[in-house]
mmCIF file of the N, C-alpha and C atoms, coordinates in Angstrom:
data_MODEL
# 
_entry.id   MODEL 
# 
loop_
_atom_site.group_PDB 
_atom_site.id 
_atom_site.type_symbol 
_atom_site.label_atom_id 
_atom_site.label_alt_id 
_atom_site.label_comp_id 
_atom_site.label_asym_id 
_atom_site.label_entity_id 
_atom_site.label_seq_id 
_atom_site.pdbx_PDB_ins_code 
_atom_site.Cartn_x 
_atom_site.Cartn_y 
_atom_site.Cartn_z 
_atom_site.occupancy 
_atom_site.B_iso_or_equiv 
_atom_site.pdbx_formal_charge 
_atom_site.auth_seq_id 
_atom_site.auth_comp_id 
_atom_site.auth_asym_id 
_atom_site.auth_atom_id 
_atom_site.pdbx_PDB_model_num 
ATOM 1   N N  . MET A 1 1  ? -71.567 -54.396 102.143 1.00 0.00 ? 1  MET A N  1 
ATOM 2   C CA . MET A 1 1  ? -71.406 -53.036 102.565 1.00 0.00 ? 1  MET A CA 1 
ATOM 3   C C  . MET A 1 1  ? -72.204 -52.124 101.635 1.00 0.00 ? 1  MET A C  1 
ATOM 4   N N  . GLY A 1 2  ? -72.719 -51.073 102.199 1.00 0.00 ? 2  GLY A N  1 
ATOM 5   C CA . GLY A 1 2  ? -73.516 -50.135 101.416 1.00 0.00 ? 2  GLY A CA 1 
ATOM 6   C C  . GLY A 1 2  ? -72.674 -48.989 100.895 1.00 0.00 ? 2  GLY A C  1 
ATOM 7   N N  . ARG A 1 3  ? -73.321 -48.105 100.195 1.00 0.00 ? 3  ARG A N  1 
ATOM 8   C CA . ARG A 1 3  ? -72.635 -46.935 99.682  1.00 0.00 ? 3  ARG A CA 1 
ATOM 9   C C  . ARG A 1 3  ? -72.494 -45.914 100.805 1.00 0.00 ? 3  ARG A C  1 
ATOM 10  N N  . ILE A 1 4  ? -71.363 -45.260 100.848 1.00 0.00 ? 4  ILE A N  1 
ATOM 11  C CA . ILE A 1 4  ? -71.071 -44.276 101.879 1.00 0.00 ? 4  ILE A CA 1 
ATOM 12  C C  . ILE A 1 4  ? -71.678 -42.933 101.471 1.00 0.00 ? 4  ILE A C  1 
ATOM 13  N N  . LYS A 1 5  ? -72.389 -42.287 102.374 1.00 0.00 ? 5  LYS A N  1 
ATOM 14  C CA . LYS A 1 5  ? -72.967 -40.974 102.120 1.00 0.00 ? 5  LYS A CA 1 
ATOM 15  C C  . LYS A 1 5  ? -71.956 -39.906 102.516 1.00 0.00 ? 5  LYS A C  1 
ATOM 16  N N  . THR A 1 6  ? -71.821 -38.884 101.696 1.00 0.00 ? 6  THR A N  1 
ATOM 17  C CA . THR A 1 6  ? -70.862 -37.823 101.986 1.00 0.00 ? 6  THR A CA 1 
ATOM 18  C C  . THR A 1 6  ? -71.380 -36.926 103.105 1.00 0.00 ? 6  THR A C  1 
ATOM 19  N N  . THR A 1 7  ? -70.478 -36.139 103.655 1.00 0.00 ? 7  THR A N  1 
ATOM 20  C CA . THR A 1 7  ? -70.836 -35.228 104.733 1.00 0.00 ? 7  THR A CA 1 
ATOM 21  C C  . THR A 1 7  ? -71.846 -34.192 104.255 1.00 0.00 ? 7  THR A C  1 
ATOM 22  N N  . LEU A 1 8  ? -71.741 -33.763 103.005 1.00 0.00 ? 8  LEU A N  1 
ATOM 23  C CA . LEU A 1 8  ? -72.673 -32.787 102.450 1.00 0.00 ? 8  LEU A CA 1 
ATOM 24  C C  . LEU A 1 8  ? -74.101 -33.320 102.486 1.00 0.00 ? 8  LEU A C  1 
ATOM 25  N N  . ILE A 1 9  ? -74.287 -34.562 102.067 1.00 0.00 ? 9  ILE A N  1 
ATOM 26  C CA . ILE A 1 9  ? -75.620 -35.163 102.046 1.00 0.00 ? 9  ILE A CA 1 
ATOM 27  C C  . ILE A 1 9  ? -76.141 -35.335 103.458 1.00 0.00 ? 9  ILE A C  1 
ATOM 28  N N  . LYS A 1 10 ? -75.318 -35.869 104.345 1.00 0.00 ? 10 LYS A N  1 
ATOM 29  C CA . LYS A 1 10 ? -75.750 -36.089 105.727 1.00 0.00 ? 10 LYS A CA 1 
ATOM 30  C C  . LYS A 1 10 ? -76.118 -34.777 106.408 1.00 0.00 ? 10 LYS A C  1 
ATOM 31  N N  . ARG A 1 11 ? -75.309 -33.748 106.222 1.00 0.00 ? 11 ARG A N  1 
ATOM 32  C CA . ARG A 1 11 ? -75.564 -32.456 106.860 1.00 0.00 ? 11 ARG A CA 1 
ATOM 33  C C  . ARG A 1 11 ? -76.872 -31.859 106.351 1.00 0.00 ? 11 ARG A C  1 
ATOM 34  N N  . ASN A 1 12 ? -77.074 -31.877 105.036 1.00 0.00 ? 12 ASN A N  1 
ATOM 35  C CA . ASN A 1 12 ? -78.294 -31.302 104.467 1.00 0.00 ? 12 ASN A CA 1 
ATOM 36  C C  . ASN A 1 12 ? -79.536 -32.078 104.882 1.00 0.00 ? 12 ASN A C  1 
ATOM 37  N N  . VAL A 1 13 ? -79.455 -33.388 104.919 1.00 0.00 ? 13 VAL A N  1 
ATOM 38  C CA . VAL A 1 13 ? -80.612 -34.207 105.311 1.00 0.00 ? 13 VAL A CA 1 
ATOM 39  C C  . VAL A 1 13 ? -80.959 -33.979 106.774 1.00 0.00 ? 13 VAL A C  1 
ATOM 40  N N  . HIS A 1 14 ? -79.962 -33.907 107.637 1.00 0.00 ? 14 HIS A N  1 
ATOM 41  C CA . HIS A 1 14 ? -80.242 -33.673 109.057 1.00 0.00 ? 14 HIS A CA 1 
ATOM 42  C C  . HIS A 1 14 ? -80.830 -32.282 109.279 1.00 0.00 ? 14 HIS A C  1 
ATOM 43  N N  . GLU A 1 15 ? -80.399 -31.291 108.486 1.00 0.00 ? 15 GLU A N  1 
ATOM 44  C CA . GLU A 1 15 ? -80.996 -29.965 108.581 1.00 0.00 ? 15 GLU A CA 1 
ATOM 45  C C  . GLU A 1 15 ? -82.456 -29.998 108.135 1.00 0.00 ? 15 GLU A C  1 
ATOM 46  N N  . LEU A 1 16 ? -82.750 -30.738 107.065 1.00 0.00 ? 16 LEU A N  1 
ATOM 47  C CA . LEU A 1 16 ? -84.131 -30.859 106.598 1.00 0.00 ? 16 LEU A CA 1 
ATOM 48  C C  . LEU A 1 16 ? -85.010 -31.530 107.638 1.00 0.00 ? 16 LEU A C  1 
ATOM 49  N N  . ILE A 1 17 ? -84.483 -32.541 108.302 1.00 0.00 ? 17 ILE A N  1 
ATOM 50  C CA . ILE A 1 17 ? -85.257 -33.241 109.330 1.00 0.00 ? 17 ILE A CA 1 
ATOM 51  C C  . ILE A 1 17 ? -85.526 -32.317 110.514 1.00 0.00 ? 17 ILE A C  1 
ATOM 52  N N  . GLN A 1 18 ? -84.560 -31.473 110.863 1.00 0.00 ? 18 GLN A N  1 
ATOM 53  C CA . GLN A 1 18 ? -84.776 -30.530 111.966 1.00 0.00 ? 18 GLN A CA 1 
ATOM 54  C C  . GLN A 1 18 ? -85.788 -29.457 111.602 1.00 0.00 ? 18 GLN A C  1 
ATOM 55  N N  . MET A 1 19 ? -85.748 -28.976 110.350 1.00 0.00 ? 19 MET A N  1 
ATOM 56  C CA . MET A 1 19 ? -86.650 -27.903 109.939 1.00 0.00 ? 19 MET A CA 1 
ATOM 57  C C  . MET A 1 19 ? -88.071 -28.412 109.700 1.00 0.00 ? 19 MET A C  1 
ATOM 58  N N  . TYR A 1 20 ? -88.213 -29.598 109.123 1.00 0.00 ? 20 TYR A N  1 
ATOM 59  C CA . TYR A 1 20 ? -89.527 -30.158 108.790 1.00 0.00 ? 20 TYR A CA 1 
ATOM 60  C C  . TYR A 1 20 ? -89.625 -31.589 109.332 1.00 0.00 ? 20 TYR A C  1 
ATOM 61  N N  . PRO A 1 21 ? -89.773 -31.769 110.645 1.00 0.00 ? 21 PRO A N  1 
ATOM 62  C CA . PRO A 1 21 ? -89.703 -33.130 111.219 1.00 0.00 ? 21 PRO A CA 1 
ATOM 63  C C  . PRO A 1 21 ? -90.845 -34.055 110.808 1.00 0.00 ? 21 PRO A C  1 
ATOM 64  N N  . GLU A 1 22 ? -92.049 -33.545 110.644 1.00 0.00 ? 22 GLU A N  1 
ATOM 65  C CA . GLU A 1 22 ? -93.197 -34.415 110.340 1.00 0.00 ? 22 GLU A CA 1 
ATOM 66  C C  . GLU A 1 22 ? -93.546 -34.447 108.857 1.00 0.00 ? 22 GLU A C  1 
ATOM 67  N N  . LYS A 1 23 ? -92.801 -33.728 108.052 1.00 0.00 ? 23 LYS A N  1 
ATOM 68  C CA . LYS A 1 23 ? -93.151 -33.604 106.635 1.00 0.00 ? 23 LYS A CA 1 
ATOM 69  C C  . LYS A 1 23 ? -92.756 -34.839 105.828 1.00 0.00 ? 23 LYS A C  1 
ATOM 70  N N  . PHE A 1 24 ? -91.683 -35.502 106.197 1.00 0.00 ? 24 PHE A N  1 
ATOM 71  C CA . PHE A 1 24 ? -91.146 -36.616 105.409 1.00 0.00 ? 24 PHE A CA 1 
ATOM 72  C C  . PHE A 1 24 ? -91.749 -37.940 105.849 1.00 0.00 ? 24 PHE A C  1 
ATOM 73  N N  . SER A 1 25 ? -91.858 -38.883 104.898 1.00 0.00 ? 25 SER A N  1 
ATOM 74  C CA . SER A 1 25 ? -92.503 -40.160 105.180 1.00 0.00 ? 25 SER A CA 1 
ATOM 75  C C  . SER A 1 25 ? -91.597 -41.316 104.756 1.00 0.00 ? 25 SER A C  1 
ATOM 76  N N  . ASN A 1 26 ? -92.157 -42.525 104.764 1.00 0.00 ? 26 ASN A N  1 
ATOM 77  C CA . ASN A 1 26 ? -91.425 -43.718 104.361 1.00 0.00 ? 26 ASN A CA 1 
ATOM 78  C C  . ASN A 1 26 ? -91.430 -43.929 102.853 1.00 0.00 ? 26 ASN A C  1 
ATOM 79  N N  . ASP A 1 27 ? -92.106 -43.071 102.111 1.00 0.00 ? 27 ASP A N  1 
ATOM 80  C CA . ASP A 1 27 ? -92.224 -43.224 100.663 1.00 0.00 ? 27 ASP A CA 1 
ATOM 81  C C  . ASP A 1 27 ? -91.140 -42.408 99.961  1.00 0.00 ? 27 ASP A C  1 
ATOM 82  N N  . PHE A 1 28 ? -90.331 -43.081 99.151  1.00 0.00 ? 28 PHE A N  1 
ATOM 83  C CA . PHE A 1 28 ? -89.227 -42.429 98.459  1.00 0.00 ? 28 PHE A CA 1 
ATOM 84  C C  . PHE A 1 28 ? -89.714 -41.364 97.487  1.00 0.00 ? 28 PHE A C  1 
ATOM 85  N N  . ASN A 1 29 ? -90.760 -41.656 96.721  1.00 0.00 ? 29 ASN A N  1 
ATOM 86  C CA . ASN A 1 29 ? -91.240 -40.707 95.712  1.00 0.00 ? 29 ASN A CA 1 
ATOM 87  C C  . ASN A 1 29 ? -91.787 -39.429 96.337  1.00 0.00 ? 29 ASN A C  1 
ATOM 88  N N  . GLU A 1 30 ? -92.478 -39.545 97.451  1.00 0.00 ? 30 GLU A N  1 
ATOM 89  C CA . GLU A 1 30 ? -92.958 -38.348 98.153  1.00 0.00 ? 30 GLU A CA 1 
ATOM 90  C C  . GLU A 1 30 ? -91.787 -37.532 98.688  1.00 0.00 ? 30 GLU A C  1 
ATOM 91  N N  . ASN A 1 31 ? -90.801 -38.210 99.257  1.00 0.00 ? 31 ASN A N  1 
ATOM 92  C CA . ASN A 1 31 ? -89.633 -37.517 99.784  1.00 0.00 ? 31 ASN A CA 1 
ATOM 93  C C  . ASN A 1 31 ? -88.853 -36.824 98.670  1.00 0.00 ? 31 ASN A C  1 
ATOM 94  N N  . LYS A 1 32 ? -88.812 -37.449 97.503  1.00 0.00 ? 32 LYS A N  1 
ATOM 95  C CA . LYS A 1 32 ? -88.118 -36.858 96.365  1.00 0.00 ? 32 LYS A CA 1 
ATOM 96  C C  . LYS A 1 32 ? -88.769 -35.529 95.970  1.00 0.00 ? 32 LYS A C  1 
ATOM 97  N N  . LYS A 1 33 ? -90.099 -35.499 95.958  1.00 0.00 ? 33 LYS A N  1 
ATOM 98  C CA . LYS A 1 33 ? -90.809 -34.261 95.635  1.00 0.00 ? 33 LYS A CA 1 
ATOM 99  C C  . LYS A 1 33 ? -90.581 -33.202 96.710  1.00 0.00 ? 33 LYS A C  1 
ATOM 100 N N  . LEU A 1 34 ? -90.596 -33.614 97.969  1.00 0.00 ? 34 LEU A N  1 
ATOM 101 C CA . LEU A 1 34 ? -90.399 -32.671 99.068  1.00 0.00 ? 34 LEU A CA 1 
ATOM 102 C C  . LEU A 1 34 ? -88.979 -32.102 99.080  1.00 0.00 ? 34 LEU A C  1 
ATOM 103 N N  . VAL A 1 35 ? -87.991 -32.927 98.743  1.00 0.00 ? 35 VAL A N  1 
ATOM 104 C CA . VAL A 1 35 ? -86.610 -32.439 98.680  1.00 0.00 ? 35 VAL A CA 1 
ATOM 105 C C  . VAL A 1 35 ? -86.492 -31.392 97.579  1.00 0.00 ? 35 VAL A C  1 
ATOM 106 N N  . THR A 1 36 ? -87.143 -31.635 96.462  1.00 0.00 ? 36 THR A N  1 
ATOM 107 C CA . THR A 1 36 ? -87.117 -30.663 95.362  1.00 0.00 ? 36 THR A CA 1 
ATOM 108 C C  . THR A 1 36 ? -87.756 -29.350 95.773  1.00 0.00 ? 36 THR A C  1 
ATOM 109 N N  . GLU A 1 37 ? -88.860 -29.421 96.523  1.00 0.00 ? 37 GLU A N  1 
ATOM 110 C CA . GLU A 1 37 ? -89.559 -28.206 96.951  1.00 0.00 ? 37 GLU A CA 1 
ATOM 111 C C  . GLU A 1 37 ? -88.802 -27.434 98.028  1.00 0.00 ? 37 GLU A C  1 
ATOM 112 N N  . THR A 1 38 ? -88.135 -28.138 98.939  1.00 0.00 ? 38 THR A N  1 
ATOM 113 C CA . THR A 1 38 ? -87.541 -27.476 100.097 1.00 0.00 ? 38 THR A CA 1 
ATOM 114 C C  . THR A 1 38 ? -86.099 -27.051 99.893  1.00 0.00 ? 38 THR A C  1 
ATOM 115 N N  . THR A 1 39 ? -85.432 -27.552 98.863  1.00 0.00 ? 39 THR A N  1 
ATOM 116 C CA . THR A 1 39 ? -84.035 -27.192 98.628  1.00 0.00 ? 39 THR A CA 1 
ATOM 117 C C  . THR A 1 39 ? -83.861 -26.696 97.204  1.00 0.00 ? 39 THR A C  1 
ATOM 118 N N  . GLU A 1 40 ? -82.722 -26.083 96.949  1.00 0.00 ? 40 GLU A N  1 
ATOM 119 C CA . GLU A 1 40 ? -82.390 -25.626 95.603  1.00 0.00 ? 40 GLU A CA 1 
ATOM 120 C C  . GLU A 1 40 ? -81.325 -26.555 95.039  1.00 0.00 ? 40 GLU A C  1 
ATOM 121 N N  . LEU A 1 41 ? -81.756 -27.675 94.486  1.00 0.00 ? 41 LEU A N  1 
ATOM 122 C CA . LEU A 1 41 ? -80.834 -28.640 93.906  1.00 0.00 ? 41 LEU A CA 1 
ATOM 123 C C  . LEU A 1 41 ? -80.917 -28.582 92.389  1.00 0.00 ? 41 LEU A C  1 
ATOM 124 N N  . TYR A 1 42 ? -79.775 -28.713 91.750  1.00 0.00 ? 42 TYR A N  1 
ATOM 125 C CA . TYR A 1 42 ? -79.743 -28.718 90.296  1.00 0.00 ? 42 TYR A CA 1 
ATOM 126 C C  . TYR A 1 42 ? -79.354 -30.093 89.755  1.00 0.00 ? 42 TYR A C  1 
ATOM 127 N N  . SER A 1 43 ? -79.053 -31.021 90.635  1.00 0.00 ? 43 SER A N  1 
ATOM 128 C CA . SER A 1 43 ? -78.626 -32.341 90.229  1.00 0.00 ? 43 SER A CA 1 
ATOM 129 C C  . SER A 1 43 ? -79.684 -33.378 90.602  1.00 0.00 ? 43 SER A C  1 
ATOM 130 N N  . LYS A 1 44 ? -80.111 -34.146 89.626  1.00 0.00 ? 44 LYS A N  1 
ATOM 131 C CA . LYS A 1 44 ? -81.106 -35.186 89.875  1.00 0.00 ? 44 LYS A CA 1 
ATOM 132 C C  . LYS A 1 44 ? -80.518 -36.287 90.758  1.00 0.00 ? 44 LYS A C  1 
ATOM 133 N N  . LYS A 1 45 ? -79.257 -36.618 90.543  1.00 0.00 ? 45 LYS A N  1 
ATOM 134 C CA . LYS A 1 45 ? -78.619 -37.666 91.331  1.00 0.00 ? 45 LYS A CA 1 
ATOM 135 C C  . LYS A 1 45 ? -78.516 -37.267 92.805  1.00 0.00 ? 45 LYS A C  1 
ATOM 136 N N  . LEU A 1 46 ? -78.125 -36.032 93.063  1.00 0.00 ? 46 LEU A N  1 
ATOM 137 C CA . LEU A 1 46 ? -78.015 -35.560 94.441  1.00 0.00 ? 46 LEU A CA 1 
ATOM 138 C C  . LEU A 1 46 ? -79.374 -35.559 95.124  1.00 0.00 ? 46 LEU A C  1 
ATOM 139 N N  . ARG A 1 47 ? -80.412 -35.140 94.394  1.00 0.00 ? 47 ARG A N  1 
ATOM 140 C CA . ARG A 1 47 ? -81.781 -35.151 94.937  1.00 0.00 ? 47 ARG A CA 1 
ATOM 141 C C  . ARG A 1 47 ? -82.203 -36.561 95.303  1.00 0.00 ? 47 ARG A C  1 
ATOM 142 N N  . ASN A 1 48 ? -81.921 -37.522 94.424  1.00 0.00 ? 48 ASN A N  1 
ATOM 143 C CA . ASN A 1 48 ? -82.315 -38.902 94.678  1.00 0.00 ? 48 ASN A CA 1 
ATOM 144 C C  . ASN A 1 48 ? -81.552 -39.508 95.849  1.00 0.00 ? 48 ASN A C  1 
ATOM 145 N N  . VAL A 1 49 ? -80.278 -39.192 95.973  1.00 0.00 ? 49 VAL A N  1 
ATOM 146 C CA . VAL A 1 49 ? -79.485 -39.722 97.091  1.00 0.00 ? 49 VAL A CA 1 
ATOM 147 C C  . VAL A 1 49 ? -80.006 -39.155 98.407  1.00 0.00 ? 49 VAL A C  1 
ATOM 148 N N  . MET A 1 50 ? -80.313 -37.852 98.419  1.00 0.00 ? 50 MET A N  1 
ATOM 149 C CA . MET A 1 50 ? -80.844 -37.239 99.632  1.00 0.00 ? 50 MET A CA 1 
ATOM 150 C C  . MET A 1 50 ? -82.212 -37.807 99.989  1.00 0.00 ? 50 MET A C  1 
ATOM 151 N N  . ALA A 1 51 ? -83.063 -38.014 98.996  1.00 0.00 ? 51 ALA A N  1 
ATOM 152 C CA . ALA A 1 51 ? -84.386 -38.572 99.256  1.00 0.00 ? 51 ALA A CA 1 
ATOM 153 C C  . ALA A 1 51 ? -84.272 -40.009 99.774  1.00 0.00 ? 51 ALA A C  1 
ATOM 154 N N  . GLY A 1 52 ? -83.363 -40.780 99.234  1.00 0.00 ? 52 GLY A N  1 
ATOM 155 C CA . GLY A 1 52 ? -83.160 -42.147 99.712  1.00 0.00 ? 52 GLY A CA 1 
ATOM 156 C C  . GLY A 1 52 ? -82.653 -42.187 101.139 1.00 0.00 ? 52 GLY A C  1 
ATOM 157 N N  . TYR A 1 53 ? -81.734 -41.301 101.464 1.00 0.00 ? 53 TYR A N  1 
ATOM 158 C CA . TYR A 1 53 ? -81.209 -41.239 102.828 1.00 0.00 ? 53 TYR A CA 1 
ATOM 159 C C  . TYR A 1 53 ? -82.287 -40.772 103.804 1.00 0.00 ? 53 TYR A C  1 
ATOM 160 N N  . LEU A 1 54 ? -83.103 -39.809 103.375 1.00 0.00 ? 54 LEU A N  1 
ATOM 161 C CA . LEU A 1 54 ? -84.229 -39.363 104.203 1.00 0.00 ? 54 LEU A CA 1 
ATOM 162 C C  . LEU A 1 54 ? -85.199 -40.504 104.469 1.00 0.00 ? 54 LEU A C  1 
ATOM 163 N N  . THR A 1 55 ? -85.512 -41.264 103.440 1.00 0.00 ? 55 THR A N  1 
ATOM 164 C CA . THR A 1 55 ? -86.434 -42.395 103.581 1.00 0.00 ? 55 THR A CA 1 
ATOM 165 C C  . THR A 1 55 ? -85.878 -43.417 104.558 1.00 0.00 ? 55 THR A C  1 
ATOM 166 N N  . ARG A 1 56 ? -84.606 -43.684 104.439 1.00 0.00 ? 56 ARG A N  1 
ATOM 167 C CA . ARG A 1 56 ? -83.963 -44.662 105.325 1.00 0.00 ? 56 ARG A CA 1 
ATOM 168 C C  . ARG A 1 56 ? -83.996 -44.193 106.775 1.00 0.00 ? 56 ARG A C  1 
ATOM 169 N N  . LEU A 1 57 ? -83.689 -42.926 106.999 1.00 0.00 ? 57 LEU A N  1 
ATOM 170 C CA . LEU A 1 57 ? -83.692 -42.396 108.365 1.00 0.00 ? 57 LEU A CA 1 
ATOM 171 C C  . LEU A 1 57 ? -85.094 -42.383 108.967 1.00 0.00 ? 57 LEU A C  1 
ATOM 172 N N  . THR A 1 58 ? -86.098 -42.029 108.177 1.00 0.00 ? 58 THR A N  1 
ATOM 173 C CA . THR A 1 58 ? -87.458 -41.993 108.714 1.00 0.00 ? 58 THR A CA 1 
ATOM 174 C C  . THR A 1 58 ? -87.953 -43.397 109.028 1.00 0.00 ? 58 THR A C  1 
ATOM 175 N N  . LYS A 1 59 ? -87.573 -44.379 108.218 1.00 0.00 ? 59 LYS A N  1 
ATOM 176 C CA . LYS A 1 59 ? -87.962 -45.760 108.521 1.00 0.00 ? 59 LYS A CA 1 
ATOM 177 C C  . LYS A 1 59 ? -87.293 -46.232 109.813 1.00 0.00 ? 59 LYS A C  1 
ATOM 178 N N  . GLN A 1 60 ? -86.020 -45.868 110.014 1.00 0.00 ? 60 GLN A N  1 
ATOM 179 C CA . GLN A 1 60 ? -85.314 -46.263 111.226 1.00 0.00 ? 60 GLN A CA 1 
ATOM 180 C C  . GLN A 1 60 ? -85.935 -45.625 112.459 1.00 0.00 ? 60 GLN A C  1 
ATOM 181 N N  . LYS A 1 61 ? -86.291 -44.367 112.382 1.00 0.00 ? 61 LYS A N  1 
ATOM 182 C CA . LYS A 1 61 ? -86.846 -43.656 113.534 1.00 0.00 ? 61 LYS A CA 1 
ATOM 183 C C  . LYS A 1 61 ? -88.236 -44.172 113.892 1.00 0.00 ? 61 LYS A C  1 
ATOM 184 N N  . ARG A 1 62 ? -89.018 -44.565 112.902 1.00 0.00 ? 62 ARG A N  1 
ATOM 185 C CA . ARG A 1 62 ? -90.370 -45.036 113.160 1.00 0.00 ? 62 ARG A CA 1 
ATOM 186 C C  . ARG A 1 62 ? -90.393 -46.444 113.728 1.00 0.00 ? 62 ARG A C  1 
ATOM 187 N N  . THR A 1 63 ? -89.362 -47.261 113.457 1.00 0.00 ? 63 THR A N  1 
ATOM 188 C CA . THR A 1 63 ? -89.351 -48.619 113.985 1.00 0.00 ? 63 THR A CA 1 
ATOM 189 C C  . THR A 1 63 ? -88.790 -48.676 115.398 1.00 0.00 ? 63 THR A C  1 
ATOM 190 N N  . GLN A 1 64 ? -88.107 -47.626 115.836 1.00 0.00 ? 64 GLN A N  1 
ATOM 191 C CA . GLN A 1 64 ? -87.508 -47.647 117.179 1.00 0.00 ? 64 GLN A CA 1 
ATOM 192 C C  . GLN A 1 64 ? -88.534 -47.397 118.238 1.00 0.00 ? 64 GLN A C  1 
# 
């Protein structure tokens, strides 16, 4: 079983995907930089979790 993502992370990531649909890619490091630029986060851990979830969602959408 994987780690459960909180509602806060899921809500923010889905909003980012709606606002910038083509901006995010399959690369975690690029997504990490984009999350920092597009949101006001003060926590490195929260930024990394959001970037990882974004990467996972973009990989899933591209393989479908």
